[in-house]
N, C-alpha and C positions, 0 to 999 in steps of 0.2 A: 357461275364463275367461268371466265375465259381461259382457254388453254394457251400455252405458249405458242403453239402453232398458229392459233387465231391471231394473237398479237403480232407475231413475226411475219406472217404471210399476208394477212388481210389489211393490216394497218400501215403498210409501208410500200414504197415503190423502190425497186432497185434502180441504180443509176443508169441501167441499160434500157429501161422501159421508157417509151415515148408515146404520146397520143397517136392514134391511127393516122391522122392527117399528116403528121410529121414523118411517120414511117413511109407513107405512100409518096411523099414529095421527094424528088431527086434534086441534087444540087447541079450546078452547071457542069461540074467535072464528072458527073455520073455516079458519085458515091452517095448512097442514101444517108440520112441523118443518123440512123441507128448504128451503122457501121462506123461513121465518123466519130460518134460518141465513144464507141468501144476503143477506137484507135487513140483517142485523146485522153482516156481515163488512166490514172496511175495504176500500176499493177502491184498486187500484194499476195503474199503467201500467209496462210494462217497455220502456224505450227503450234502444237499442244492445243488444238482447237476447242476441246470440250464440246459443249452443245452449240457453240457458234456466236457467243456474245461479241467477240472481237470482229468476226466477219460482218455481223449486223452493223457495228459501228463503222467499219471500213466501207461497206456499201452505202451507208447513209452519208459518208464523206466523199462519195463518188469514186471510190476505188473499185477496180475489177479484180476479184479474187480468182486466181487461176489454179490454186492447189491448197489443200488442207491435209493435216496429218493429226491423228488422235490414236492413242494406244488403247484407251478404254472402249470396249465394244458397245456398251449401252450409251455412253456419251456420243460415240460415233454414229449410232443409229439415230439419235435425236438430231445430230448435225445433218445427216443425210436427208432426214425428213424436212428440216428447215431450209436446206440449201441443196436441192436435188441437182442443180446444174453445175455444181463445183466438183472438181476432181478430188475426191476424198480417199486417202490411203489410211487404212486401219492397220496399225502396227507400230513397232518401236522405231522412233526417229533415227536411231543409230544404224538401222538397216536400210535406210533410204538410199537408193542409187541415184545419183545426180543426173545420170544419162537418161 
């Protein structure tokens, strides 16, 4: 039986991944393709994130998730394993400081 980690990490590409050839190539203005894709992707926050189902859907729809919040520590641990590059805050959403 496959684990969720296998399904989520091995069977998908995040919208920021590109083939090595595209990453190596620079455009005429000196901005590489990877950076250009990051700048052009819509940005999302995943509040009440759970284990990351919404983040998976958002990534598959070419969103760039910049923040996630989850109060449940075991769900947050799963989220952190599935999305190690996303800024995850574990705690009550009412205590989040917008600054």
